[in-house]
N, C-alpha and C positions, 0 to 999 in steps of 0.2 A: 851737187849743184854749189854748195859752199866750198868745197876745195878747190873747183874751178874757180870762181870768183877770188879766192883770197889768194890764188897764184898769180892771178894778173895785178896785183895791188903794187904799185912801186912808191917809193923804193921799199926792196925787198925786206922784210921782218923778221929779225932774229930771236926777237923775245915776245911770247906770248902770256897774258892774263886770262884767264877763263874764269869767269863767277857763275857760280850756279852749274857745274859742272856734271853735276848726278851720278850716273854710274861709268861715265867715260867715254860716251859715245861720238862725241863730238871731238873730243881730246886724241883720242885713238885715231879716229879719220885725218884730224889733222896731223898727226904725226907721222904717219903712213904715206900722207901725199906732199908732204912741204918738207922736204928734205934740210933746208937752210937752217931750220929752228935750231937755236942752239940752248935755250932757255925756255921753260912752260912751267908754269904755277897753275894750276887748278885747283880750285876752292868750289867748296860747298858747304852751307849750315848743317849738314846732317853726317855724324860720323861713321856711320854705317854707308852710306854712299860713299865717301872719300875710300874707306876700306875696300867697297865693290871697285869703285873707280881706278884703285891702286893694281887691285888684282886684275881687273880688265883690260885694263892699258897696256900692263907688262906682260899678259899671257900671249905669246905666239909672235912677238914683237920686238923683244931684249934687243936681239941681233941687227935690229934696223936702227935703232934710236940709244945706241950704246955710247954716241957724243954728245947726246941731250941730257942737259941737266934739269931733271923733271922733280918738281915737289908738289905732295898733295896736302891743303892745307884746311882744317875746318874753323870757320867763320861765315858769320853773317856779312854782309854787303856793308853794313854802316860801321862794323866795328874791326873792318879790313886795316891791317897795319903792316905794310911791306917794306918801307923805307927805299922804293927804287920806284921807276916809271916802266912802261912796256911799250914797245913798238906797235903791239896790237893790245886792245881793251875787247874780251869776247864776252857777250852774254845769250846765249839761244833759250828761248822760251822762258826767261828768267824776269824781265822788268813786269811782265803781266800780272807777275804775284803782289807787285807793289803799290801799296796805297796810293791813290790819286793826291793827297795832300802831302805826299812823302817822295813822288817819282822825281820833281824836278832836283832835289837835295841829292838822291840816289845817282840819278845820271850825270850831274855834275861832278860828283865822288869817282865815276868810271871816267871822264874826260880827263882829270885831274891826274889820273892813275897811268893814264897816255902820255905816250911820246906824240904819237901825229893820227893813228887810229883808232878808233873804236866801231864797231860790231856791233849790234844786237839782232835777233831774228825773233820776230815777236808776229803777232794778228795786228791785223788794219782794219779800221772801216774809217770813213768820213765821221759818220755819226758814232759819238760816243754813246756806250751802251755797257751795263754790268753782265758778266757771263755767268758769273756764278759768286757765292760770297766770297770766294779768294781769288778772283782772276779780274783783271779791271784791261780796257783798252784806251790805250793813250794815245794821243798825238806826239809821236815822237820826234817828227821832222819839225815842228814847231818849236818843243822843249829844246831839241839841239841849237835850233837858232836864236834861242835866250840864251846859251852860254857864251859870254862873250870869247872865250877863246876859238870857239868851232867857227870854222871858215866855210865850209861846204856838209852839205848832207844830201846823199842820193837814197832813194828807196826804190826797190827791185824787186818784183812781185815775184815770187816761188812759184813756178807752174808746176803743175803735176802733169802727170802724160801716162797713157797705157788706158787698157778696158776699164780698170775701177777707178778713174782719177777724179777726184774732188778738189773745189775750188777751197782749198782753206782761210782763204785772204791772210798768209802767211807772206812777210817781207823781211827782205836783208835792208835795214838799216846801218849806214856807213856815214858815220860824222867822223870829219879830219879837220884836224886843228893846226894851229901854228906850230912850227917845229921847234922844239925846245933843245938845249944842250945837255937834259941830264936823260 
């Protein structure tokens, strides 16, 4: 569903920053399905996950992504200093680990790293509940709307299908900001 959604984003994005890439599942999915990408930066706070991601992403697809400048970076979101902006900033199942007292600051940082599109995939419920000691439900739409450079926010429910389909309450949150020259 994510790669299909990303294919319909206009204008086409050529640079991607993925925050919280884990072992590279989403990274590989995007690189295999979106051939217009020229630069991809995958970030995770775990050195082990970055090593896993680099191996997993490059296994079996090097010949398909030869022209893509791919970087794997060890960093947490708050310390991320890249010196450039990206057409798409992506965080899949990452923001739910951010404390409620820090979520707006982190989301603002992601918006600031983007030229235009910010997408996060996370769980959503109208009522805020605490899932586990390290997981939080946030009101992403509301927070994006509080960030001055964001001009539009969309929420798309992820529908699971098949025999064992379960409603996970996952959504794609897509924020668009005013275009910038950088």
